[in-house]
Structure formats: C-alpha cells, structure tokens
C-alpha positions in Angstrom: -6.5 -18.1 -1.7 -7.3 -19.3 -5.4 -4.7 -18.3 -7.7 -4.9 -16.2 -11.1 -6.3 -17.9 -13.9 -4.0 -18.8 -16.4 -6.0 -18.6 -19.4 -5.8 -15.2 -21.3 -7.1 -13.2 -23.3 -7.3 -9.9 -25.2 -10.4 -7.1 -23.4 -10.9 -4.4 -25.0 -12.9 -1.5 -22.5 -14.8 0.9 -24.8 -15.0 4.5 -23.6 -18.4 5.5 -24.3 -19.0 8.8 -25.9 -14.8 9.4 -26.5 -14.3 7.0 -29.7 -11.7 5.1 -28.2 -10.4 2.1 -25.5 -8.0 0.4 -24.2 -7.0 -3.0 -24.9 -4.6 -5.7 -23.2 -4.5 -9.4 -22.7 -6.0 -10.4 -19.0 -7.5 -13.1 -17.5 -11.1 -13.1 -18.3 -12.4 -10.5 -15.8 -16.1 -10.6 -14.5 -17.1 -6.8 -14.5 -17.6 -6.1 -10.9 -18.4 -2.1 -11.6 -18.8 0.3 -14.3 -19.7 4.0 -14.8 -20.3 6.8 -16.9 -21.0 10.2 -16.7 -20.0 13.2 -18.9 -16.3 13.5 -18.0 -15.7 10.5 -15.9 -15.8 6.7 -16.9 -14.6 4.2 -14.4 -14.4 0.3 -14.7 -13.6 -2.2 -12.2 -13.6 -6.1 -13.2 -11.4 -9.0 -11.6 -10.4 -12.7 -12.1 -10.1 -14.2 -8.7 -7.1 -11.9 -6.7 -6.2 -10.4 -10.3 -7.7 -6.6 -10.5 -7.9 -4.4 -13.4 -9.3 -0.9 -12.8 -9.6 1.7 -15.6 -10.6 5.8 -14.7 -10.2 8.3 -17.1 -11.5 12.1 -16.5 -10.9 15.5 -17.1 -7.4 16.7 -15.4 -7.2 16.6 -11.9 -4.3 19.2 -11.7 -2.7 22.2 -13.8 0.1 21.4 -16.2 0.5 20.3 -20.1 -1.4 17.3 -21.1 1.5 15.0 -20.5 1.3 11.3 -19.7 4.5 13.0 -17.1 1.6 15.5 -15.8 -0.4 12.6 -14.7 2.0 10.4 -13.0 3.3 13.8 -11.0 -0.7 14.8 -10.1 -1.7 11.1 -9.4 1.8 10.5 -6.8 1.6 13.6 -5.4 -1.8 12.3 -3.8 -1.1 8.8 -4.0 2.6 8.1 -2.7 1.5 9.3 1.3 0.0 5.8 1.1 1.3 4.6 4.8 0.9 1.3 3.0 3.1 1.4 0.5 6.8 0.1 0.6 8.3 3.0 -0.8 11.5 0.6 -1.7 9.3 -0.8 -3.8 8.4 2.2 -6.3 9.5 2.2 -9.7 8.7 5.4 -12.4 9.4 5.0 -16.0 7.6 6.5 -19.1 7.3 6.3 -22.1 5.7 7.5 -25.4 2.6 5.7 -24.6 2.4 6.0 -21.1 3.8 6.4 -17.8 3.8 3.3 -15.3 4.3 3.6 -11.8 4.8 0.4 -9.7 4.4 0.0 -5.8 3.8 -2.9 -3.3 1.0 -2.0 -1.0 1.7 -4.2 2.4 -0.8 -5.3 4.9 -2.0 -8.3 7.0 -5.0 -9.6 7.4 -6.5 -12.0 10.2 -2.8 -12.3 11.2 -1.5 -13.1 8.2 0.5 -10.9 5.9 -0.9 -9.6 2.6 1.4 -7.9 -0.4 -0.4 -6.1 -3.4 1.7 -5.7 -6.7 0.6 -2.8 -8.3 0.8 -1.3 -11.7 -0.8 2.0 -13.0 -0.4 3.0 -16.7 -1.2 6.4 -16.6 -1.7 8.5 -20.0 -3.0 12.1 -21.1 -5.1 11.2 -24.3 -7.5 13.1 -25.9 -8.0 15.8 -23.4 -8.5 12.8 -20.9 -6.2 12.0 -18.1 -6.5 7.7 -17.7 -5.2 5.6 -15.0 -5.5 1.5 -16.0 -4.5 0.1 -12.8 -3.9 -3.6 -12.3 -3.2 -5.5 -9.0 -2.8 -9.0 -7.9 -2.5 -9.8 -4.1 0.4 -12.4 -3.0 1.4 -12.7 -7.0 3.1 -15.7 -7.8 5.9 -16.3 -10.3 2.7 -17.2 -12.9 1.4 -14.1 -11.8 4.1 -11.3 -12.4 4.3 -13.5 -15.8 0.5 -12.1 -16.1 1.4 -8.8 -15.4 4.2 -8.8 -17.8 2.2 -10.0 -20.7 -0.8 -7.2 -19.8 2.0 -4.8 -20.1 3.5 -5.8 -23.2 -0.2 -6.2 -25.0 -1.4 -3.1 -23.8 -2.7 -0.2 -26.0 -5.3 2.3 -26.4 -6.6 3.9 -29.6 
C-alpha cells in the first residue's frame, strides 16, 4: 500500500452559488469527482489512501437546522452498516460541527483492512453538510494528518 504523503496544504472547496466554502489542511488532493445541482454539491478527492468527500444538501430529516440534527439524521441511516466496528464509534459536538468517527473493518484478498472514518457534520445557511475524511490502515503519521485536518477545518 502507498503511504499518505506527509506534505499537507491548505485546501478550500467553494460551494457553487452558495457564497461559502470549507477550508482544511490535507495532503494535496487529486479531484476524482465533483457534481453540482440546485440543491446538492458533492466533491470527492484523494491522495493515495487519504480520501476527502464533501456533501452539501438540503436538510434530509425533519427537525431544527442544528449540527446535532444533522448528526442524528446521518447516524440513523449510516449506523446500521454491518462493517462498522460499533465499539469504535465516537460522537461529539461543538459550536462549529458534530464529529462522528468510527472504524470500518473488512478484508480484501485475504488481508484485513481497517478504514478510519471521520465525519464533520454541520448545518449552515439552510444546508446540511458532511465533510467526510477517511484513510485505510492508518499509521501513526496518518492519524497525525487526520488530527491536523480537524484542527484546521473551518467553513465561512
């Protein structure tokens, strides 16, 4: 497997026609897919095994426009995934977002694979957003990259 590059750079993803974007420090990403429609934006990019996906949509569940409701709605749909190691699930919220992290465990060609997933879920300007970052079989360096990503993440 290829290691996650140690070089990081500030990346800004601007949400088309919304007047805002997200910024974070990550290895240089290679855009894989980007899509935009009137009520939906999606970006998917990676740097070897380090992947970033951003989804911005109209609210998907009933309830107030809060970070906690984005988390509750998202987890009600995702939490049933059988490959999620339920013991690894962690949830926390602050004034900027709710963070959901978990390990997804599987095997490929007889080898065990663990993917560390972090979701930064937030409500902003009548949109619900999920900034999803994950890395396969993370090393200590990869976990440091994830920490740096979290520390630098903001939207405006």
